C-alpha beads as a LAMMPS data file, in Angstrom:
LAMMPS data file: protein, C-alpha beads

136 atoms
135 bonds

1 atom types
1 bond types

-500.0 500.0 xlo xhi
-500.0 500.0 ylo yhi
-500.0 500.0 zlo zhi

Masses

1 110.0

Atoms # bond

1 1 1 -345.791 137.191 -462.433
2 1 1 -346.393 135.357 -459.223
3 1 1 -343.655 133.303 -457.617
4 1 1 -345.101 130.823 -455.201
5 1 1 -343.929 130.303 -451.660
6 1 1 -342.971 126.698 -452.416
7 1 1 -341.442 125.045 -455.413
8 1 1 -344.198 126.100 -457.844
9 1 1 -344.062 129.161 -460.063
10 1 1 -347.531 130.265 -461.111
11 1 1 -347.338 132.984 -463.694
12 1 1 -350.545 134.483 -464.943
13 1 1 -351.420 137.841 -466.377
14 1 1 -354.938 138.331 -467.610
15 1 1 -357.064 141.394 -468.229
16 1 1 -360.223 141.969 -466.270
17 1 1 -363.600 140.978 -467.550
18 1 1 -364.982 143.789 -469.684
19 1 1 -368.360 143.378 -467.989
20 1 1 -366.954 143.514 -464.469
21 1 1 -366.230 147.225 -464.464
22 1 1 -362.826 146.533 -462.900
23 1 1 -360.725 146.516 -466.062
24 1 1 -357.286 144.940 -466.321
25 1 1 -355.550 147.213 -463.787
26 1 1 -358.207 146.607 -461.131
27 1 1 -358.186 142.879 -461.791
28 1 1 -354.391 142.663 -461.449
29 1 1 -354.317 144.791 -458.297
30 1 1 -357.004 142.645 -456.682
31 1 1 -355.269 139.414 -457.744
32 1 1 -351.839 140.533 -456.508
33 1 1 -353.274 141.655 -453.160
34 1 1 -354.912 138.232 -452.698
35 1 1 -351.766 136.277 -453.522
36 1 1 -349.596 138.508 -451.329
37 1 1 -352.005 137.898 -448.456
38 1 1 -351.608 134.162 -449.083
39 1 1 -347.820 134.478 -448.775
40 1 1 -346.870 134.494 -452.462
41 1 1 -344.327 136.868 -453.956
42 1 1 -345.284 139.051 -456.933
43 1 1 -342.568 139.822 -459.495
44 1 1 -342.369 141.649 -462.815
45 1 1 -340.769 138.968 -464.986
46 1 1 -340.518 135.231 -465.503
47 1 1 -336.770 135.472 -464.848
48 1 1 -337.365 137.139 -461.461
49 1 1 -340.010 134.559 -460.559
50 1 1 -337.610 131.723 -461.432
51 1 1 -334.812 133.295 -459.394
52 1 1 -337.066 133.568 -456.344
53 1 1 -338.427 130.044 -456.817
54 1 1 -334.906 128.645 -457.258
55 1 1 -333.725 130.253 -454.033
56 1 1 -336.792 128.998 -452.210
57 1 1 -336.367 125.480 -453.628
58 1 1 -332.725 125.400 -452.515
59 1 1 -333.675 126.479 -448.965
60 1 1 -336.340 123.763 -448.833
61 1 1 -334.155 121.097 -450.488
62 1 1 -336.777 120.750 -453.243
63 1 1 -335.588 118.810 -456.263
64 1 1 -337.761 120.475 -458.872
65 1 1 -339.729 123.596 -459.698
66 1 1 -343.063 123.421 -461.522
67 1 1 -344.048 126.206 -463.882
68 1 1 -347.800 126.634 -464.181
69 1 1 -348.741 129.439 -466.447
70 1 1 -350.133 130.621 -469.702
71 1 1 -348.816 130.313 -473.253
72 1 1 -346.372 133.228 -472.927
73 1 1 -344.937 131.909 -469.658
74 1 1 -344.433 128.472 -471.161
75 1 1 -342.731 130.028 -474.210
76 1 1 -340.353 131.949 -471.914
77 1 1 -339.606 128.913 -469.749
78 1 1 -339.569 125.791 -471.921
79 1 1 -335.824 126.021 -472.620
80 1 1 -335.211 125.475 -468.889
81 1 1 -337.443 122.407 -468.669
82 1 1 -336.226 118.827 -468.634
83 1 1 -339.703 117.328 -468.191
84 1 1 -343.178 118.268 -469.388
85 1 1 -346.313 117.086 -467.586
86 1 1 -349.095 117.714 -470.094
87 1 1 -352.838 117.206 -469.845
88 1 1 -354.218 116.515 -473.317
89 1 1 -357.946 117.146 -473.530
90 1 1 -359.502 115.075 -476.297
91 1 1 -361.653 117.869 -477.685
92 1 1 -361.376 120.853 -480.024
93 1 1 -362.721 123.788 -477.973
94 1 1 -363.009 127.277 -479.376
95 1 1 -360.112 129.555 -478.525
96 1 1 -356.863 130.888 -479.886
97 1 1 -354.300 129.774 -477.290
98 1 1 -352.566 126.446 -477.671
99 1 1 -349.506 124.899 -476.078
100 1 1 -346.571 124.896 -478.482
101 1 1 -346.066 121.790 -480.600
102 1 1 -343.849 119.362 -478.705
103 1 1 -340.968 118.506 -481.040
104 1 1 -340.237 114.757 -481.044
105 1 1 -336.597 115.540 -481.878
106 1 1 -336.269 117.300 -478.509
107 1 1 -338.800 115.438 -476.354
108 1 1 -339.531 111.755 -475.766
109 1 1 -342.932 110.634 -474.528
110 1 1 -342.259 108.365 -471.528
111 1 1 -345.726 107.906 -470.028
112 1 1 -349.366 108.279 -471.028
113 1 1 -352.505 107.584 -469.001
114 1 1 -355.828 108.010 -470.778
115 1 1 -358.840 108.887 -468.611
116 1 1 -362.518 108.837 -469.497
117 1 1 -364.551 111.968 -469.007
118 1 1 -365.952 112.133 -465.510
119 1 1 -369.480 113.222 -464.618
120 1 1 -368.473 116.910 -464.665
121 1 1 -366.182 116.668 -467.738
122 1 1 -367.096 117.211 -471.371
123 1 1 -364.225 115.175 -472.882
124 1 1 -361.781 112.361 -472.239
125 1 1 -358.232 113.439 -471.351
126 1 1 -354.731 112.010 -471.051
127 1 1 -351.862 112.766 -468.692
128 1 1 -348.654 112.639 -470.741
129 1 1 -345.052 112.889 -469.533
130 1 1 -342.245 113.966 -471.860
131 1 1 -338.514 113.989 -471.053
132 1 1 -335.994 116.173 -472.861
133 1 1 -333.792 113.998 -475.086
134 1 1 -330.593 116.013 -474.472
135 1 1 -330.428 115.938 -470.667
136 1 1 -328.254 119.036 -470.205

Bonds

1 1 1 2
2 1 2 3
3 1 3 4
4 1 4 5
5 1 5 6
6 1 6 7
7 1 7 8
8 1 8 9
9 1 9 10
10 1 10 11
11 1 11 12
12 1 12 13
13 1 13 14
14 1 14 15
15 1 15 16
16 1 16 17
17 1 17 18
18 1 18 19
19 1 19 20
20 1 20 21
21 1 21 22
22 1 22 23
23 1 23 24
24 1 24 25
25 1 25 26
26 1 26 27
27 1 27 28
28 1 28 29
29 1 29 30
30 1 30 31
31 1 31 32
32 1 32 33
33 1 33 34
34 1 34 35
35 1 35 36
36 1 36 37
37 1 37 38
38 1 38 39
39 1 39 40
40 1 40 41
41 1 41 42
42 1 42 43
43 1 43 44
44 1 44 45
45 1 45 46
46 1 46 47
47 1 47 48
48 1 48 49
49 1 49 50
50 1 50 51
51 1 51 52
52 1 52 53
53 1 53 54
54 1 54 55
55 1 55 56
56 1 56 57
57 1 57 58
58 1 58 59
59 1 59 60
60 1 60 61
61 1 61 62
62 1 62 63
63 1 63 64
64 1 64 65
65 1 65 66
66 1 66 67
67 1 67 68
68 1 68 69
69 1 69 70
70 1 70 71
71 1 71 72
72 1 72 73
73 1 73 74
74 1 74 75
75 1 75 76
76 1 76 77
77 1 77 78
78 1 78 79
79 1 79 80
80 1 80 81
81 1 81 82
82 1 82 83
83 1 83 84
84 1 84 85
85 1 85 86
86 1 86 87
87 1 87 88
88 1 88 89
89 1 89 90
90 1 90 91
91 1 91 92
92 1 92 93
93 1 93 94
94 1 94 95
95 1 95 96
96 1 96 97
97 1 97 98
98 1 98 99
99 1 99 100
100 1 100 101
101 1 101 102
102 1 102 103
103 1 103 104
104 1 104 105
105 1 105 106
106 1 106 107
107 1 107 108
108 1 108 109
109 1 109 110
110 1 110 111
111 1 111 112
112 1 112 113
113 1 113 114
114 1 114 115
115 1 115 116
116 1 116 117
117 1 117 118
118 1 118 119
119 1 119 120
120 1 120 121
121 1 121 122
122 1 122 123
123 1 123 124
124 1 124 125
125 1 125 126
126 1 126 127
127 1 127 128
128 1 128 129
129 1 129 130
130 1 130 131
131 1 131 132
132 1 132 133
133 1 133 134
134 1 134 135
135 1 135 136
């Protein structure tokens, strides 16, 4: 887990490329050393990362914390969210990781901007904003 030095929590754990010779442990060590050098804080859990980010946000008078992560990080954090900023890519790429279904009973779509594929893109995409219906 990587807690940013601002009001962003970037959580990412990924194994090394099998062809790189580094393996997962080498990949993580190299990644953590790079982010530490950039001033980020490395933690062992999403809860620790959120605690650090919350303290940092309070010191900076930030009004929100963004969680940028993978499927597992989103699953661990979505209960804390009051807004989702989603990029929907209008394609069906190969892969086995998907963002959880956004339940219309819990979330209301409040904005959508559709964008055509740019010169370096392979598909159109939309930026979509959802707000939690039960503002806790």
